[in-house]
VOGU-3710 file (C-alpha; in Angstrom, 3 decimals, decimal comma):
1> megtaaltne> -5,818/-6,244/25,787  -7,099/-4,224/29,120  -3,847/-4,077/30,359  -1,995/-2,856/26,905  -4,749/-0,237/26,931  -3,624/1,381/30,354  -0,545/2,586/29,103  -2,039/4,058/26,436  -3,735/6,966/25,299  -6,386/5,338/26,340
11> sparprllts> -6,356/5,423/29,917  -6,471/9,261/31,561  -4,400/8,406/34,386  -1,198/7,616/32,292  -0,304/10,855/30,636  -0,184/12,156/33,687  2,082/9,985/36,290  4,149/9,634/32,972  4,650/13,466/32,991  4,997/12,950/36,964
21> alfnsggwat> 7,701/10,546/36,202  9,315/12,462/34,068  9,311/15,569/35,708  10,441/13,720/38,905  13,907/11,971/37,200  14,472/14,950/34,662  14,619/17,090/38,322  17,050/14,189/40,517  18,956/15,008/36,830  20,421/17,986/37,211
31> tvllailvtp> 20,848/18,449/40,111  22,899/15,262/41,047  25,479/16,269/37,907  25,479/19,556/39,291  26,579/18,369/43,311  29,034/15,754/40,457  30,275/18,485/38,779  31,457/21,106/42,221  32,406/18,526/44,302  36,129/17,410/43,566
41> yivrkltveg> 36,235/21,551/43,979  34,488/21,148/47,551  36,215/17,923/48,796  39,524/20,554/47,604  38,942/22,722/49,905  37,392/21,205/52,822  40,238/18,666/53,116  38,923/15,180/53,030  38,249/15,013/56,726  36,313/18,669/56,559
51> ygiyalltsl> 33,969/18,330/53,699  33,884/14,117/56,175  32,971/16,112/58,928  30,425/18,689/56,996  28,891/15,344/55,850  28,368/13,784/58,779  26,325/17,549/60,081  24,621/17,696/57,176  22,996/13,744/57,713  21,376/15,459/59,910
61> tgyyamldlg> 18,520/16,108/57,313  18,801/12,547/57,420  17,707/12,499/60,724  15,202/14,652/60,424  13,111/12,871/57,467  12,440/10,050/59,096  11,297/11,998/62,922  7,339/12,331/62,431  6,792/8,558/62,149  6,329/8,520/58,948
71> lgqslvkfip> 3,366/10,512/58,860  4,975/12,879/55,498  4,379/9,597/53,679  1,870/9,195/55,092  0,165/12,475/53,396  0,940/11,049/49,495  -1,006/8,202/49,695  -4,160/9,839/51,716  -4,024/13,432/50,077  -5,282/11,949/46,678
81> qhkvandyga> -7,723/9,197/47,771  -9,060/12,674/50,544  -9,304/14,144/46,538  -10,851/11,725/44,922  -13,862/11,419/47,402  -13,325/14,710/47,877  -13,497/14,824/51,740  -11,976/17,929/52,425  -12,579/17,989/56,103  -10,409/14,804/56,618
91> lnrsintavc> -8,168/16,360/53,824  -7,554/19,366/56,778  -6,988/17,329/59,683  -4,453/14,765/58,159  -2,405/17,960/56,698  -2,759/19,339/60,376  -2,464/17,174/62,450  1,147/15,609/60,681  2,287/19,211/61,238  1,393/19,191/64,723
101> iqiligglas> 3,299/15,929/65,767  6,842/17,018/63,322  7,123/20,064/65,296  6,376/18,355/68,623  9,561/15,277/67,858  11,044/17,710/65,402  11,202/20,633/68,266  12,571/17,963/71,392  15,546/16,329/68,429  16,107/19,667/68,003
111> gvliafadpi> 16,547/20,049/71,780  18,445/16,982/72,417  20,810/18,286/69,825  22,044/21,073/71,306  22,245/19,228/74,742  24,382/16,556/74,592  26,384/18,171/70,962  30,043/17,690/73,195  29,152/14,024/74,209  27,911/13,429/70,013
121> lrwlsippas> 30,895/14,948/68,882  33,368/13,411/70,686  31,328/9,497/69,493  31,918/10,836/66,091  35,499/10,981/66,743  35,936/14,561/65,572  39,734/15,686/65,942  40,725/18,674/68,476  41,113/21,073/65,555  37,916/20,931/64,204
131> wdsaktglia> 35,925/20,574/66,905  34,581/24,930/67,531  34,037/24,412/64,339  31,473/21,275/64,155  30,309/22,487/67,583  28,933/25,009/66,534  27,744/23,353/63,023  25,755/20,948/64,955  23,780/22,987/66,704  23,146/25,378/63,609
141> caigfffyml> 22,189/22,117/61,638  20,098/21,162/64,566  18,076/24,586/64,439  17,934/24,976/60,673  17,435/21,364/59,615  14,057/21,289/61,951  12,569/23,346/58,951  13,776/20,707/56,878  11,410/18,641/58,056  8,713/20,700/58,071
151> sgtmrsllmg> 9,709/21,231/53,756  9,455/17,646/53,416  5,928/17,371/55,152  4,686/20,391/51,607  7,675/18,327/49,389  4,553/15,609/50,952  1,598/17,205/50,581  2,669/18,467/46,361  3,150/14,897/45,514  -0,009/13,404/46,558
161> lhryditski> -1,453/16,730/44,264  0,649/14,671/41,607  2,305/18,506/41,219  5,984/16,229/40,633  6,914/19,772/38,301  6,359/21,629/41,833  8,695/19,128/43,801  11,231/19,022/40,476  11,469/22,252/39,899  12,188/23,764/44,210
171> giardmvvnv> 14,707/21,005/44,426  16,708/22,156/41,399  16,891/25,723/43,056  17,443/23,977/46,952  20,075/22,098/45,630  22,325/24,259/42,491  22,076/26,979/44,725  23,883/25,068/48,214  26,137/24,046/45,958  27,044/26,429/43,420
181> glvivlflgg> 26,732/28,627/47,218  29,001/26,669/48,932  31,402/26,904/46,076  31,101/30,729/46,355  31,309/30,282/50,159  34,958/28,500/49,930  35,944/30,099/47,333  35,821/33,748/49,134  37,822/31,795/51,677  34,547/30,016/53,950
191> qlkaaiyatv> 35,666/27,063/55,660  33,945/24,566/56,594  32,047/26,608/59,869  31,282/28,994/56,583  29,323/25,933/54,345  27,573/24,307/57,152  25,945/27,989/58,112  25,875/28,843/54,025  24,054/25,084/54,277  21,256/25,969/57,002
201> lftlvifviy> 20,562/29,061/55,734  19,333/27,514/52,096  17,241/25,075/54,313  15,499/28,013/56,022  14,868/29,238/52,476  12,904/26,503/50,089  10,900/26,214/53,740  8,836/28,934/52,356  9,387/27,933/49,791  7,345/25,172/49,752
211> fraarrnlpq> 4,647/26,478/51,953  3,845/29,013/49,706  3,819/26,563/46,999  1,918/23,898/48,968  -1,077/27,048/49,979  -0,970/28,065/46,782  -1,300/24,426/45,536  -3,747/23,288/47,740  -6,210/26,720/48,763  -8,604/23,977/50,568
221> wrisfafdke> -5,931/23,391/53,578  -6,776/25,740/56,599  -4,015/25,662/59,429  -4,243/25,131/62,065  -2,628/23,106/65,488  -5,485/21,157/66,459  -4,436/17,837/66,860  -7,035/15,206/65,201  -6,403/11,452/66,886  -8,798/9,698/64,570
231> sfwrmfnfgv> -5,883/10,756/61,514  -3,209/10,499/63,322  -4,032/6,524/65,190  -4,575/6,298/60,282  -1,602/7,872/59,215  -0,305/6,527/61,797  -0,883/2,967/61,190  0,277/3,572/57,693  3,157/5,298/58,457  4,754/3,362/61,380
241> fmficilsqs> 6,216/1,238/58,332  6,949/3,940/56,424  9,048/4,969/59,092  10,895/1,558/59,254  11,001/1,759/55,425  13,258/4,912/56,294  14,930/4,072/58,606  16,594/0,960/57,264  17,118/3,437/53,320  19,253/5,661/56,007
251> fnvyfmrfll> 20,921/3,606/57,259  22,827/2,817/54,769  23,596/6,491/53,416  23,100/8,213/57,384  23,872/5,565/59,586  27,370/4,136/58,498  28,439/7,415/57,857  28,303/7,892/62,046  29,845/4,647/62,626  32,461/4,962/60,088
261> saiagpsavt> 33,558/8,467/61,541  32,923/6,705/64,746  35,177/3,749/64,916  37,440/5,020/61,360  36,777/8,769/61,545  36,078/11,771/59,662  38,057/11,253/56,351  36,530/7,773/56,021  33,601/9,673/56,402  34,350/11,342/52,427
271> yytvsfkiii> 35,775/8,708/51,069  32,576/6,043/51,492  29,789/9,272/50,873  31,993/10,462/47,297  31,885/6,792/46,657  28,336/6,565/47,293  27,627/9,873/45,655  27,017/8,790/41,838  25,564/5,417/42,407  22,966/7,282/44,770
281> gftgflstsi> 22,561/9,899/41,734  21,706/7,440/39,479  19,501/5,219/41,741  17,971/8,825/43,343  17,095/9,362/39,335  15,161/5,932/39,262  13,795/6,218/42,283  12,402/9,537/41,501  11,260/8,594/38,092  8,968/5,271/40,067
291> mvllpfsaem> 8,207/6,717/43,218  4,996/8,131/41,260  3,825/4,819/40,810  2,906/4,642/44,471  0,183/7,723/44,652  -1,447/6,393/41,430  -1,581/2,884/42,736  -3,046/3,522/45,162  -6,454/5,599/43,378  -5,509/2,642/40,981
301> aaggnrqklk> -6,251/0,473/43,613  -8,928/2,391/44,703  -10,835/2,211/41,663  -10,395/-1,961/42,086  -8,176/-1,440/38,376  -6,104/-4,577/39,652  -5,610/-5,711/36,468  -4,384/-2,465/34,996  -1,000/-2,457/38,073  -0,436/-6,550/37,249
311> diflraakyn> 0,408/-5,549/33,185  1,762/-2,073/34,874  3,977/-3,525/37,305  5,236/-6,055/34,844  6,160/-3,001/31,933  7,873/-0,668/34,434  9,872/-3,924/36,038  11,111/-4,442/32,781  12,218/-0,737/31,310  13,734/-0,846/35,414
321> avlslpilal> 16,346/-3,612/34,618  16,535/-2,023/31,623  17,426/1,222/32,690  19,079/0,238/35,633  21,038/-3,064/35,501  23,629/-2,208/32,637  24,320/0,841/34,233  25,431/-0,830/37,280  26,750/-2,733/36,488  28,958/-1,051/34,659
331> mgifsrpils> 29,791/1,920/37,802  30,753/-0,763/39,989  33,301/-2,300/36,433  35,115/1,136/36,056  35,027/2,498/39,758  38,845/3,089/39,625  38,880/5,372/36,537  35,319/6,700/37,798  36,558/7,662/40,762  40,702/8,750/39,201
341> vwmgnsfaee> 39,042/10,483/36,879  36,385/12,291/39,079  38,137/12,824/42,366  41,884/11,879/41,478  43,854/8,648/41,676  44,929/8,596/45,213  41,476/9,516/46,250  40,481/5,932/44,085  42,911/3,731/45,616  41,516/4,577/49,117
351> swlamlllcl> 37,805/4,254/48,004  37,657/1,740/44,823  36,927/-0,987/45,877  34,289/0,459/48,092  32,109/2,013/45,327  32,239/-0,908/43,194  30,765/-3,303/46,631  27,918/-0,274/46,902  27,315/-0,992/42,904  26,815/-4,510/43,775
361> asfigsiggi> 24,381/-3,530/46,556  22,284/-0,919/44,274  22,283/-3,537/41,647  20,419/-5,727/43,105  18,576/-4,129/45,296  17,013/-2,247/41,908  14,980/-5,593/41,830  12,768/-4,727/44,554  12,114/-0,413/43,516  9,238/-1,189/41,475
371> pffialglgy> 8,057/-3,402/44,014  8,281/-1,422/46,654  6,808/1,172/45,531  3,516/0,099/44,048  2,989/-2,424/47,740  3,321/0,383/49,351  0,317/2,185/47,321  -1,987/-0,585/48,047  -1,528/-0,200/51,289  1,159/-3,121/52,154
381> sqlvaafsla> 3,331/-1,084/54,196  3,779/-4,205/56,848  5,430/-6,384/54,502  7,159/-4,309/52,503  8,775/-2,539/56,595  9,520/-5,945/57,156  11,803/-6,928/54,620  13,118/-3,020/55,068  13,442/-3,794/58,993  15,566/-7,757/58,064
391> amvlvsgmai> 17,857/-5,859/55,513  18,430/-2,818/58,102  19,165/-5,709/60,747  21,639/-7,770/58,971  23,237/-4,932/57,716  23,908/-3,212/61,801  24,986/-7,477/62,326  27,601/-6,986/59,245  28,713/-2,761/59,891  31,049/-2,893/63,326
401> plihwagvtg> 32,655/-5,720/62,702  33,741/-5,363/59,148  34,119/-1,818/59,751  36,777/-2,065/62,244  38,161/-5,469/59,276  38,423/-3,258/56,172  36,589/0,254/57,077  35,434/1,628/54,393  35,293/-1,210/52,435  33,918/-3,454/55,230
411> aalaialasp> 30,941/-1,179/55,546  30,371/-1,210/51,879  30,352/-5,274/52,254  27,730/-4,709/54,752  25,319/-3,711/52,635  26,073/-5,372/49,401  25,682/-8,795/51,407  22,824/-7,501/52,787  21,036/-6,574/49,353  19,578/-10,419/48,074
421> vwvvfafyva> 16,749/-9,405/50,500  14,954/-7,193/48,098  15,464/-9,817/45,633  13,533/-12,427/47,421  11,122/-9,523/48,325  9,947/-8,689/44,685  9,898/-12,322/43,296  7,047/-13,077/46,556  5,097/-9,350/45,994  5,038/-10,565/42,022
431> krhfdvgfad> 3,566/-14,273/42,880  1,483/-13,013/46,198  -0,275/-9,797/45,573  0,072/-10,223/41,662  -0,193/-14,340/40,878  3,018/-13,790/39,210  4,876/-17,245/39,427  9,057/-17,306/39,437  9,229/-18,465/35,665  7,027/-15,800/33,999
441> hynhvykfha> 8,075/-13,302/36,739  11,805/-14,389/35,429  10,857/-14,301/31,810  9,293/-11,318/31,449  11,207/-8,880/33,166  14,980/-10,298/33,911  15,839/-13,689/31,025  17,232/-10,922/28,518  20,074/-9,774/30,961  20,822/-13,423/32,437
451> vvglpllvat> 21,127/-14,886/28,644  22,297/-11,835/26,324  23,775/-8,951/29,712  25,617/-11,982/31,584  28,008/-12,687/28,763  28,862/-9,626/27,352  29,373/-7,372/30,664  31,848/-10,632/32,085  33,998/-10,042/28,562  34,247/-6,538/29,569
461> llfqqfrpvq> 35,607/-6,866/33,218  38,525/-9,087/31,523  38,547/-6,670/28,414  39,484/-3,984/32,266  41,127/-6,615/34,011  43,440/-7,292/30,777  43,349/-3,253/29,213  43,148/-1,335/32,565  41,130/1,782/31,254  43,141/5,378/31,483
471> gviqlamala> 42,109/8,834/31,010  38,659/10,317/30,048  37,888/9,743/26,392  39,432/5,951/26,919  36,345/5,994/29,445  33,815/7,562/28,224  34,445/4,984/24,799  35,036/2,387/27,792  31,371/2,937/28,925  29,382/4,636/25,553
481> cplaayysfi> 30,852/0,839/23,710  28,978/-1,630/26,140  26,156/0,168/26,653  25,177/0,087/22,782  26,207/-3,253/22,317  23,332/-4,233/24,911  21,568/-1,464/23,588  21,757/-3,112/20,171  21,294/-6,186/21,717  17,713/-5,230/23,126
491> altkwidfde> 17,183/-3,250/19,391  17,529/-6,466/17,846  16,047/-9,187/19,757  12,969/-6,829/20,110  13,349/-7,422/23,790  11,415/-3,967/24,166  8,976/-2,915/22,589  10,148/0,312/20,446  6,908/1,324/19,343  4,871/1,093/22,775
501> vkqllgsrsn> 7,774/3,304/23,981  7,571/5,998/21,855  3,298/5,841/22,209  3,813/6,601/25,642  6,014/9,360/25,117  3,599/10,535/22,513  0,709/10,164/25,438  2,969/13,286/27,202  1,278/15,216/24,396  -1,997/14,815/24,771
511> a> -1,934/15,221/28,813
//
């Protein structure tokens, strides 16, 4: 079968794809584990309100990641295309044009943030006692995160070269240094201002590391500040839709924090951010695994291998569902004991319901993960942008009234109510671009989870209601037992072909 060959050693692209995914997700998992370990200490030292301010200011990274209008992300698509064609002239023009735009827009954005620091902090309801530290921190972040924006371009360049091993190592080093550095700074008596200064300093260092790695792995890159109009419009036509996608994704993670601070104060930001941290950690682990499908599918489409892409789409969606759905469901069911063990009982009482709703939103939204990246790789950025915009409009329309009504829980509820957009997106892409009907898509990817998984999760939910979990050991057992049962059923029903999984993993040795 031709599609099966695409997933075995017969395909020369497969080992590279699998290896890239392993490097990408492995690096993310390491940094998330470290963040989970140090977060309780950082919150305790900065206080709930201080950590909320720190999270707000460092959230500027999310805005700077968008300011290039998606040109950085466009490089992930166009660099492999230019390399396949050996067109290094076009490759250089694309990179240099993206850098020029970023320098211009990033410099203007930093100037605006510095000039309007006072009204921004007033809008965020920063208390007078923290005003000086917050203002100094905002100015420092405006300068430092300009370089974070440029780091993103260097990272996109490396991703376009399929050097996920390098981006993974740098990502691990960055997050390890930031988290460990923060702990050291706070242990030595530093407060909010020192924490922000340390984070900005680490950002500058990481930019230098990314830049050197990009130069070393693409010696054909000839740095120039010349702007090429043709390259700009080609990347912009793709990147503007990427900008909408990133804007939509950033709304839940970054913009929501600012709305919460303006309406409910910085403390609400802490409850939201920390509750979201574990979820983002897990979903980010999955996203960093499957985002390698973007440059991979771009190359496959350029080679006319659409049948192989269809097979990869279905298999990747199936594996993604097996990993994401049970774990996100259990995280939601046990949100209260998870937060109690991790952050303490009082913190859990303030935020467990928000975490449950965010898990629900991520549970539903994960269905759109595989088609999201494959559709972008195939060039359907307008389609992805349209659904992203629809999701963002729904969230933004509900967020303000729901936050006024229920604070952090209201913010999470707005995200949950908008998440079914991605279910529609997934089935639309399957039918429209891979000719996979609703019944075939459901039977191939989700039938097991509805027939076997749903009753198992309902039983787990009832158990949690009648026998509340307390303590680390009980929590570990409560999470492990349903997962063991779930994956045992998968093995017994042969829902996943484990011989194929072994073959996939074994193909890595032949890379």
